[in-house]
N, C-alpha and C positions, 0 to 999 in steps of 0.2 A: 870441962874441956873436952871430954869424950863425946858428949851430946852435941857440941858445936861442930866437931870434926866429922860426924856421920854424914851430914848433907854434902860436905865437900867430897867425901869418899864416893858417893853415888852420883854426883853431878856430872863427872866426866863421862861415864858410860851413857847417861841420859843425853848429854850434848852430842855424843857421837851417834846415838840412835836417831836424834832429831835431824842431824845433818844428813844421815843416810836416808831417812824418810823424805826429807825435802829434795834430795837428789833424785829419788825414785819418782816423786810427785812431778818434778820438772820434765821427766821423760814420758810420763803418762799423758794421754790426750786430755785436753782442757774442756772440750765440748761434751754435752750429754750423749750425742750420737756416738762419738768415738768411745766414750766410757761404757756405754751400753753394749756396743759391739765387743769391747774387751771383756766385759763380764760374761757374755755368751760364748765367745770364741775361745778365750783362754782356758777354761775348764775342759772344753772339748779337745783342744789341742793337747793338754796335759794327759787326758784320758787316752787319746790315740797314741801318744808317745809311750805311755805306760803299757798299753796293750801290745804295741810293736816291740817294746823291749822284752816283755814276757815271751812273746811269740819267738823273737829272734834268739833269745837266750835259753829258752826252755824247749818249746815245741820243735823249732827248726834244728837246734843242736841235738835234741834227743833223736828225732827222726833221722838225721844225718848219721849219728853214731850207730844206730841200729842197722841202717842200710850198709854202712861201711863194715860193720861186723859180719853181715851176711856175705859181702864180697870177700872179706878176709877168710871166712870159712871156706868159700869156694876155692880161693887160691890155695889154702891148706889142703883141701881135698884133691886138687889137681896135682900138687906135689906128692901127696901120698900115693896117688895112682902111678905117678912116674916112678916112685921108689918100688912099689909093689910089682909093677909090670913094666919094666924098662922096655921101651919100644925098640924094635929092630930097625935096621935101615929099610925105608919104604913103608913102615907101619905107621898109619895115620889114625889109628883108633883113639889115641889120646886127644888129638885135635878134633876129631868128630864128636867124642863125648863132651869135651869142654864147650864146643860150639853149640851143641844141641841142648845139653842139660844146664850148663852154667852161663851160656851166652857170652863166653869169653874166647877170643882167638888166641891160640897158643902156638908158639914157634920156638923150636930149640936152636940156640946159637952156640957156636964153638966156645970152648973155654977161654975166658979172658977176664980182664978187670971190668968192673961196673962203671958206668959214666959218673962223672963228678956230680955232687948234689946240685939241685936246681937252685938258682938265686931266689931269695925271698923278697918279694915286692910288697908294697903297701896293700894292694888289693888281694894278694895271696894271703896276707895275715888276716884279712877280714873274712875270707872263705873258710867256713867250718870244715869243709872237706879236706883241706890241706893239713888240718890238725887231727881230724878224726880217723881218716883211713890209715895213715902210717902207724898210729897207736894200735889200731886193731890188728893190722898185719903183724906188727911186732909181737902181739900176744899169741897169734896163731902159729907163726913159724919162728924158728930160732936161727935163721940164716941171714947172711948179708942180702940186702935188697935195695933196689933203687926205684923211685916212683916219681912220675911226672903227671901232676894234676892241672898244670897251667899251660904248658906248651901247646897242647891240642884242645881246642875249646870244647869239643863234644866227646873226646875220648880220654881214657886213663891208661897210661902205659906203666906196667910193672915188670921189673926184671929181678930175678932171684938167682943168686949164685949157688948152684947145686954141687959144686966141686969139680965134676967132670964136664959140666956144661952150664950154659946160662939159659934159664927158662924166661922167655919174653911173652907177656900176656897183654892183650888189648881188650878193654871193656868199655862199653858206653858209659858216659858220665852219670846218666840218670839211674844206673843200677845202685850207685852209692850216694846219690844226692837227691834232695827233694826239689824237683824242678818247678813246682807250683807255688813257691814262696812269693814270686812277684805278683801272682794273682791276689794274694792277701794284701800286699802292699798297695797295689792299684785299687783294691776295693776300699781300703782305709782312706786313700787320698780322694777317691771319688766321693765317698760318703762325707768326708770333711768339706769338700768343695760344695756339694749339694746343701749341707747344713749351713755353711757360711752364707751361701746365696739366699737361702730361705730366711736366715737371721737378718741379713741386710735389707731384704725386701720388707719384712714385717717391721723392723725397727725404723725404717724410713717412713712407713705409714704412721707409726706412733709418734715419731719426732716431729713430723710436719705440722700437726695441730699446735704443738708447743711453740714452734717457730712462728706460726701465724699469730698466736696469742702475743708473743713478744713483739712482733711487728706492729700489731694493733695498739699495744701499749705505747710503743714509741711514737706512732702516728698521733695518738691522742695527746701525748705529752707535748708534741710540736704543733698541735692545733690543726692537723691535717684531717681531711675526710677519709674515711675508710669503711669498708664493708667486711664485718666480721661475724661469723656464725660458729658457735662452739662445735667442735668435732673431736673424734678420737675416743680414747678410753674414758671410762666413767669419771675418773679423777681429773682428767684434763678438761672434760666438759664442765665439771663443777667449778674449776678455776676460771673457765671462760665465762660461765654465767655470773660468777662473783665479780669478774672484771666489768661485765656489762652493767651490773647493778651499781658498782662503784662509779662507773662513768656517768650513769644517770644521776647519782647523788651529787657528784661534783658539778655537773651541769646545772642541777637545781640550785645548789649553793651559789654558783656564779650568777645565775639569773637573779636570785634574791639579793645578792650583794650589789649587782649592777642597778637593780631597781631602787635599792636603798640609797646608793650613791647618787643616782639621778635625782632623787627627791631631795637629798641633802644639798646637792649643788644647786638645784633650782631655788631652794629657800635662801641659801647664802648669797647667790647671785642677785636675787630680788633685794635683799638688804643692801648689798654693795651698790646696786643701781640707785636705790633711794639715797644713799650717802652721796653718790655723784650728783644726783639731781639737786640735793640740798646744797652742795658746795657750789653748783653752777649758778644758783640764784643769789648767792652771797655776793656782796659788793666789794669788800676789801680783799683784793687778789693777793696782796703781800702776805696776809695772815693765813689764807686758805691753801697756799701752795704746799706747805709741809703736809697738811692734811690730805691734799690731793695725792701727793707722792705715797703717803701711807696707804691710802685706799688702792692705788695702782699696785703697790707691792703686795697688799693683801690679796688682790685678785690673782696676781701672778703666782703667789704661794698656794692659793686655793686650787688653781688649775694644776699645779705641780703635784699637790697632795692627791687630788682626785685621779690624775693620770697614774701616779704610782700605785694607789690602791686598786684602781680598775685594771691596770696592767695591759690594756688593749687586747684582752683575750677573746673578745667577742667577734673580732674580725676573721673572715675566712681567708685561707691561704690561696694563693694563685701563682702561676709561673710569671716571674717578674724579671725584666732586664734591669740590672742594677745601674747600668749607664744612665738610664733616664732619671733615677733617683740622684745620682751624682750631679747631673746637670742642674737639677732643681736646687740641690744644696748649694752648688756654686753660685747660681743666680741669687739665692736668698742672702748668702754671705756677702756677695759683692754689693748688694743693695745697702747693706749696713757698713760699707766701707772697708771690708776685709779683702785680702788678696788670697785667693784659693786656686791652686793648680790641681788638675785631675789627670791621672794616668791609669788606664785600664787595659788589661791584657787578657786575651782569650775570651771564651764564651762565658758570660757572667749572668746567664739566665738560671734562676733557682726559684724553688717554691718557698715563698715567705708570705707574711701578712704585710702588704705594701706600706700602709700608713704607719704600722707599728715599727717596721724596720726603718722607715725613713726617720721616724722619731728617734730611734736608737742612734743612727748615724748623725742626725741633727744635733742631738745633745753633745756628742763627742766633738763635732765641728764647732758648736757654740762655746764649749768649754775651751777649745784650742784658741779661737779667735778672741776670747775674753782676756787671755793672758799672753798673746803673741801677736806679731805683725803679719807673719806669713804662715799659711796653712797649706799642706799638700795631702791630697787624697790619692792613694795607690791601691789598686785591686788586681788580683791575679787568681787564676784558677789552678788549684793544685790537684793532687790525685783524688782526694776524697773531700776536699774542703775548698771553699772560696775564702781567701784571706784578704781583708781590707785593713789598710794602715792609714791612720790619721796622724800626720807628723806636724809639729810646729817648732818655732824657733824661740819659744818662751823660756821661762826659768825652769820648767819641769817640776817633777815631784821627787823627793828623796826616796830611795828604794824601800826604806822601812815604813813609809806611809802609803805605798802603792796599792796595798790591799785594804788599808783602813778607809780610803776615800770612797770605796764602794758601799760602805755602810750607810743606810739611810740617815739623813740629817747630819752627816759628819761633814765639817768644814775645816779647812786648814788654817783659815785666818782666825786667830784667837779672839780678835776684837768683835767678830761677828757683825761687821758693818753691813746692814741690810741694803744700803744704797749701792754697794759694789759687789754684791754676791747674790746667789740664788738661795734656794731653800735647802741646798745640800742633797738634792735627790736626782740630779742629772745623770751622774754615773751609775747610781743605783738603778735607775729606770733603764739605762742602756744595757747594763748587764742582765737585768731581769728579762728584757725582751730578747736579747741574744740567747740566753739559756732556754727561754721558751721555744726557740727554734732549734734546740739541740746543739747550740754553739756556746761561745763564751767570749768575754772581753778581758784582755790583759793589758797591763801598762809596762812600758819599757823606756829605754833611752832612744831618742830620735836621732837619725843621722844629721838632722838640721840643728842639733844642739839642744833641743827642748825635750818635749814629751812625745812618745809614740803610743797611741792607743790602737791595739790590734783586735779586730773582730774576725772570728772564724765561724763560718756557717757550713754545716755538712751538706753535701750535694744530695 
């Protein structure tokens, strides 16, 4: 019982940690460029923050306290001079000595109360002088005093109650304050900006070859022509050369497969042609009609099998206006007695393999007109895709079978009546061609009540 309870005891903290890690991952950049910048910049920012904290909390505070202690000792010395040699009326020796030796202006005010304490603001709390100087003055003198380090930006005013008079002293702020702290902050910010700029410049040069490699891989997958030369770091060049070698192997494999299929198709067509000739010279037409239908069906199946295996991958891509393909499909369907309407919106020019893409749409239209009376072709240009809908008013396909029908040789009719169906490759060929262009084919419910086949091709 104890052994089984242990995993439950630790599962909750692990789940919390996983949720926290996923939340952090959602906030982080998803691209390699952003993550590389984060790896370079984040430690630098943390280091700069740590240095700034140490400087502000240690060096700046220490220097300010020492300067404030010096000013407090000067204030104590001035008070001692006043006590030892009380000035007579018209005697300005105390003022002269304070100004020349201590750089502090001294003024004797009549006896009276000190001003009220200065209000503490947010910026005053951040200023180390507002904390250091009063503490040091309190250590040097044991008399009531009033100090203003905020009211005058460049001066410090100190008033000390001497009992029979008030001693008012004005000193420059830099006597008790480190005035060059902003230089250190500006240097850190400048260094950080320069380092970030250098990191961005170098990382862009390192990421660009990777992006070009990714673009070349996408173009190769879509059958487009591209010019790619490996560049960048040694590892990126290795990946580029490996991609080029893989491309050559794939092309050699496709060439060998195409040559083999051409040979097989030639041999099989020769045999079928012999069958047709033999049937043509036979006299009894009633008996050979079933054989003739079988031979025709075999030829259709052979063409479908070869088209599926070949994939029409040898055709080059070119900029094609899909409206021309729609008009050809409409004419072909109407010659077979089908009713097809076409509605096209926007610029429908896209880089495709024309014959292959026409076959893709032709299979969808043929599938629709085989099970429906009316077929509608709709095409529109979206932000990143061209969407093509093939709608019909037929019986449609149940949602649970809409992915199954894309499997090669899969047919919905259980009887597999070869006289009323194909080889079960039409939709499989259509999806294969669409995916070779970087798109896809999906099935849904048509507004006409039947089936909707949607083809999306990236621009």
